[in-house]
C-alpha positions in Angstrom: 107.6 95.2 80.9 106.2 98.4 79.4 107.4 101.7 80.6 104.9 104.6 81.0 105.7 108.2 80.9 103.6 110.8 82.8 100.6 111.9 80.7 101.5 115.5 80.8 104.5 117.7 81.4 104.0 120.5 83.8 106.4 123.5 83.7 107.6 124.2 87.2 107.2 128.0 86.7 103.6 127.9 85.5 100.2 127.2 87.0 98.7 123.9 86.1 97.8 123.6 82.4 97.3 120.8 79.9 96.9 120.3 76.2 93.1 120.5 76.3 93.1 123.8 78.2 93.1 124.6 81.9 91.2 122.1 84.1 88.1 123.1 86.0 88.6 124.3 89.6 88.1 121.8 92.4 84.6 121.0 93.5 83.7 121.7 97.1 82.4 118.9 99.3 79.5 119.5 101.7 80.2 119.2 105.4 78.4 115.9 105.5 80.5 114.5 102.7 83.7 115.7 104.3 82.8 113.9 107.5 82.0 110.8 105.5 85.5 110.9 103.9 87.0 111.3 107.3 85.1 108.4 108.8 85.2 105.9 105.9 88.5 106.7 104.2 90.9 108.6 106.4 90.3 107.1 109.8 90.5 103.5 108.7 93.7 104.2 106.8 95.3 105.8 109.8 94.1 103.0 112.1 95.8 100.4 110.1 99.1 102.2 110.3 100.4 104.2 107.4 104.1 103.9 108.2 104.1 100.6 110.2 101.1 98.2 109.9 99.4 97.3 113.1 98.6 93.5 113.1 95.5 93.7 115.3 94.1 96.6 113.3 94.8 94.7 110.0 93.1 91.6 111.3 90.0 93.6 112.3 90.0 95.5 109.0 89.9 92.1 107.1 87.0 90.9 109.2 85.1 94.2 108.7 86.1 94.5 105.0 87.1 98.1 105.9 88.4 99.1 102.4 85.1 98.3 100.6 83.2 101.3 102.2 86.1 103.6 101.5 86.2 102.7 97.8 82.4 102.8 97.5 82.4 106.2 99.1 84.9 107.7 96.6 82.9 106.2 93.7 79.8 107.9 95.1 81.6 111.2 95.4 82.8 111.0 91.8 79.3 110.4 90.6 78.0 113.4 92.6 80.8 115.9 92.0 82.4 114.8 88.8 86.0 114.0 88.1 87.6 117.1 89.4 89.5 117.1 92.7 87.2 117.4 95.6 88.0 120.1 98.2 87.2 119.0 101.7 85.9 121.4 104.3 89.0 121.3 106.7 89.4 124.3 108.9 92.7 126.2 108.3 93.8 123.8 105.5 93.4 123.3 101.8 92.9 119.6 101.3 91.6 118.0 98.1 90.7 114.3 97.3 91.7 113.2 93.8 88.9 111.3 92.0 90.1 110.9 88.4 92.9 108.6 87.1 94.0 111.4 84.7 94.5 113.8 87.6 96.6 111.2 89.4 98.8 111.2 86.3 99.0 115.0 86.3 99.9 115.2 90.0 102.6 112.6 89.7 104.0 114.0 86.5 104.2 117.3 88.2 106.6 116.1 90.9 108.5 117.8 92.6 107.2 121.1 91.1 104.6 122.3 91.4 103.4 119.2 93.4 106.0 118.3 96.0 106.0 115.0 97.8 107.3 116.8 100.9 104.0 117.4 102.6 103.4 118.5 106.1 102.1 115.1 107.3 104.8 113.2 105.5 107.6 115.3 107.0 106.1 114.9 110.5 105.9 111.1 110.1 109.1 110.2 108.3 111.1 112.7 110.4 110.9 110.2 113.3 113.5 108.0 111.6 114.8 109.6 108.4 115.3 113.3 108.8 117.3 113.7 105.5 115.3 111.2 103.4 114.6 112.2 99.8 110.9 112.0 100.3 110.9 114.8 102.8 113.5 116.9 101.1 112.8 119.8 98.7 114.6 122.0 96.2 118.3 121.5 95.7 118.6 119.0 98.6 116.0 116.8 97.1 117.7 116.8 93.7 121.1 115.8 95.1 119.6 113.2 97.4 117.6 111.7 94.6 120.8 111.3 92.5 122.3 109.4 95.4 119.4 107.0 95.5 119.4 106.5 91.8 123.2 105.9 91.7 123.0 103.1 94.3 119.5 101.6 93.5 120.0 101.6 89.7 116.4 102.3 88.6 115.6 100.9 85.1 118.1 98.0 85.5 116.2 94.7 86.0 119.2 92.9 87.4 121.3 95.1 89.8 125.0 94.8 89.6 125.1 93.1 93.0 122.3 90.6 92.2 124.7 87.7 91.9 125.5 87.4 95.6 122.0 88.4 96.6 120.6 85.5 94.6 122.7 83.1 96.6 121.5 84.7 99.9 117.9 84.3 98.9 118.4 80.7 97.8 120.0 79.9 101.1 117.4 81.6 103.3 114.4 80.1 101.4 115.4 76.6 102.7 114.2 77.0 106.3 110.9 78.4 105.0 110.1 75.1 103.3 109.3 73.2 106.5 105.8 71.7 106.9 104.2 75.1 107.8 105.0 78.7 107.0 103.3 81.5 108.9 104.0 85.2 108.9 106.3 85.1 112.0 108.5 82.5 110.5 108.6 84.2 107.1 109.4 87.6 108.4 112.4 86.3 110.5 114.1 84.9 107.4 113.0 87.8 105.2 114.7 90.3 107.5 117.8 88.1 107.6 117.9 88.4 103.8 117.2 92.2 103.9 119.9 92.9 106.4 122.5 91.0 104.3 121.4 92.8 101.1 121.2 96.3 102.5 123.7 96.2 105.4 126.0 93.4 104.3 125.6 91.3 107.5 123.3 90.0 110.2 125.1 90.9 113.4 123.7 91.9 116.7 124.2 95.5 115.7 122.4 95.0 112.4 119.5 93.4 114.2 119.4 96.2 116.8 119.2 98.7 113.9 116.2 97.1 112.4 114.5 96.6 115.8 115.0 100.3 116.6 113.6 101.2 113.2 110.4 99.2 113.9 109.9 101.1 117.2 110.4 104.5 115.5 108.1 103.6 112.7 105.3 102.7 115.1 105.7 106.2 116.6 105.8 107.7 113.1 102.2 106.4 112.5 101.2 109.2 114.7 103.2 111.9 112.8 103.3 115.1 114.8 100.9 113.7 117.5 103.7 111.6 119.0 106.8 113.2 120.5 110.0 112.0 119.0 112.1 109.6 121.0 115.3 111.6 121.1 117.6 109.0 122.6 116.2 106.1 120.5 116.4 108.2 117.3 120.0 109.3 118.0 121.0 105.6 118.7 119.3 104.5 115.5 120.9 107.2 113.3 124.3 106.6 114.9 124.0 102.9 114.1 123.0 103.6 110.5 126.2 105.7 110.0 128.3 103.1 111.8 127.0 100.1 109.8 127.2 102.0 106.5 130.8 103.0 107.4 131.7 99.3 107.6 131.2 99.2 103.8 130.8 95.4 103.9 131.2 94.0 100.4 128.2 93.1 98.1 125.8 95.4 100.0 123.9 98.6 99.3 125.6 100.1 102.4 129.0 99.6 100.7 127.7 101.4 97.6 126.5 104.2 99.8 129.8 104.5 101.7 131.5 105.2 98.4 129.3 108.2 97.6 130.9 111.5 98.6 129.0 113.5 101.2 129.2 117.3 100.5 127.1 118.2 103.5 123.8 118.1 101.6 123.7 114.6 100.1 123.9 112.6 103.4 124.3 109.2 101.8 123.8 107.2 105.0 120.6 109.2 105.7 119.0 107.6 102.7 119.3 104.0 104.0 116.5 104.1 106.6 113.9 104.5 103.9 115.2 101.5 102.0 114.8 99.3 105.1 111.3 100.8 105.5 110.5 99.9 101.9 111.7 96.3 102.4 109.2 95.8 105.2 106.4 96.5 102.6 108.2 94.2 100.1 107.9 91.4 102.6 104.2 91.9 102.9 103.9 91.9 99.2 105.9 88.7 98.8 103.7 86.8 101.4 100.5 88.0 99.7 101.8 87.1 96.3 102.4 83.6 97.6 98.8 83.5 98.8 97.5 84.6 95.4 99.6 82.0 93.5 98.6 79.2 95.9 94.9 79.9 95.1 95.2 80.5 91.4 96.4 77.3 89.8 96.4 78.7 86.2 98.7 81.6 87.1 100.8 79.2 89.2 101.3 76.9 86.2 102.5 79.9 84.1 105.0 80.7 86.9 106.2 77.1 87.1 106.7 77.1 83.3 108.9 80.1 83.7 110.9 78.4 86.5 111.5 75.1 84.7 115.2 74.3 84.6 116.4 77.6 86.0 119.4 77.8 88.4 118.1 79.9 91.2 121.5 80.5 92.7 122.0 82.8 89.7 120.1 86.0 89.1 116.9 85.6 86.9 114.5 88.2 85.5 111.3 86.2 85.9 108.8 88.4 84.2 105.8 86.3 85.2 106.7 86.4 88.8 107.5 90.1 88.7 104.1 90.7 87.2 102.5 88.7 89.9 104.3 90.8 92.6 103.1 94.0 90.9 99.6 92.7 90.7 99.7 91.9 94.4 100.5 95.5 95.1 97.7 96.6 92.8 95.2 94.5 94.7 96.5 95.4 98.2 98.6 98.6 98.0 101.2 98.8 100.7 101.1 102.6 100.4 97.3 103.3 100.7 97.7 107.1 100.4 99.9 109.2 98.1 100.3 112.8 99.1 101.4 115.9 97.1 101.5 119.5 98.2 101.3 122.3 95.7 104.2 124.8 95.8 102.2 127.5 93.9 98.6 128.3 93.2 97.1 126.2 90.5 93.7 126.0 88.8 92.8 123.3 91.3 93.7 125.2 94.5 95.8 127.7 96.3 99.4 127.4 97.3 100.1 124.7 99.9 97.1 122.6 98.9 97.5 119.0 100.0 96.2 116.5 97.4 95.2 113.0 98.7 95.3 110.0 96.4 93.7 107.0 97.9 95.3 104.2 96.0 92.9 101.3 96.8 90.1 103.3 95.1 92.1 103.7 91.8 93.4 100.1 92.0 90.1 98.4 92.7 87.4 100.6 91.1 85.1 98.4 89.1 83.7 101.4 87.3 87.2 101.9 85.7 88.8 98.4 85.8 87.0 95.3 84.4 89.6 93.2 86.3 89.3 95.2 89.6 88.8 92.1 91.8 90.7 89.6 89.7 94.3 88.4 89.9 95.4 89.6 86.5 99.2 89.7 86.3 99.1 90.0 82.5 98.1 93.7 82.7 101.7 94.4 83.7 103.0 92.7 80.6 100.5 93.6 77.8 100.4 97.4 78.3 97.0 97.7 80.1 98.6 98.8 83.4 101.0 101.1 81.6 98.1 102.9 79.9 96.4 103.7 83.2 98.0 106.6 85.0 96.4 105.7 88.3 97.9 102.2 88.6 101.0 103.2 90.6 102.4 100.4 92.8 105.7 102.3 93.0 104.2 105.7 92.4 105.0 107.3 89.0 106.5 110.3 87.2 109.7 112.0 88.4 109.0 111.0 92.0 108.6 107.3 91.2 110.3 104.9 93.6 113.9 104.5 92.4 114.0 101.1 94.1 111.3 99.6 92.0 113.5 97.3 90.0 115.7 96.4 93.0 112.7 95.4 95.1 111.2 93.3 92.3 114.4 91.2 92.3 114.4 89.8 95.8 110.6 89.4 95.9 110.5 87.4 92.7 113.6 85.4 93.4 112.5 84.4 96.9 109.1 83.3 95.5 110.9 81.4 92.8 112.8 79.4 95.4 109.7 78.7 97.4 107.5 77.6 94.4 109.9 75.8 92.2 109.6 72.4 94.0 106.8 72.9 96.6 103.1 73.5 96.8 101.5 75.9 99.3 98.0 75.5 100.8 96.6 78.7 102.2 95.0 79.2 105.6 93.7 82.5 107.2 91.8 84.0 104.2 89.5 83.0 101.4 90.9 84.2 98.0 88.2 83.2 95.5 89.3 83.8 92.0 87.4 86.8 90.5 86.1 87.9 93.9 89.2 88.9 95.8 88.7 90.9 99.0 89.8 94.6 99.2 91.5 93.9 102.5 94.0 91.1 103.2 95.7 90.7 106.5 99.1 89.3 105.7 99.8 88.8 109.5 97.1 86.2 109.7 98.1 84.1 106.7 99.8 80.7 107.0 100.5 77.8 104.6 100.9 74.1 104.6 104.1 73.3 102.6 104.3 70.1 100.6 107.2 69.0 98.4 106.1 68.2 94.9 
């Protein structure tokens, strides 16, 4: 799989510059256009749940095709204002919407300085359950916590050193999913059993309580600073995190964390809540990828060729399946908004400007992507995705998700176990090849399962 570097290096001690000279200042939206962005882009995104998806809202969004007006609105704004960031008229704040793929690359390459991922809104939301997470850390604390994440998650390594036992767990837990029907509720029960064993090393009552508490806190986090923090629930959750990490059960990420020294700044156990958060999104991606493969027989045939004769109790790289997973995230991003906040004045805006990247726009813009509404896994193998700085299923640049390769392993391996000897017939959505919808409610999907 091709590896892409950020398109531009941005010195942390200088204002924004590039090889072609300084970019133009941000354009300024009219009041009417600001209100249209709020109504058609921001509010639907928030309604669906940014930190924890709301099933009813997702079902309604699919019926209303809610993402289509948002993408079309940003396409209209780009035609009207050009490719520069667009400054919204927000009282008391400097907020800019990014409209150009190149500017996405600049912002992500400039992480964490001058464009920090630790934005006001993100800190307010993630602080509900991960007060010391790397995404809401800055400066020296961010640097040391990022190193902890990289040491345990092993970015750049396709097969994690613990992948052997994880492959056996995934093979075992795929079996009960191969009954006559598979719906979201059944899938997610077994998915979380696998996640708890991979991350925590077990599936005890305490492990289940931990993930249940996380779900409750993430629902609160959807409201960011508009919802008071549940002091007692949060304390119980964070205490359980430290206790379960302290058990250091073999062949788990928690055991690897327990071995990392804590100098008072790194807080290794405090990194684990975000990993569990990310695995929730990975489950959604896995289920949607299954739906795509069930409705695209040519792509499914390529995957089955890849699986022929493989022992799935052993770790496998599975490039075709990994590309299918990445393509599922392109089509339906689990992180609909990427935020960056400037830590100095730049040509685009003043200090503490918040930059809003609406990922569905960049992932599904037919003006930019000839394959916008197609299932095209090959772009992740032939370099086309790598050449586009705005195709960012796991973000990009120095702030790219360090768990990218780790997540691609269980998602692809579970799909391999499901598809190797069974066919799946989709219900709950129409996925016509070449005309894929911009919104897909994973909660409403189900499959008839037939042994081949």
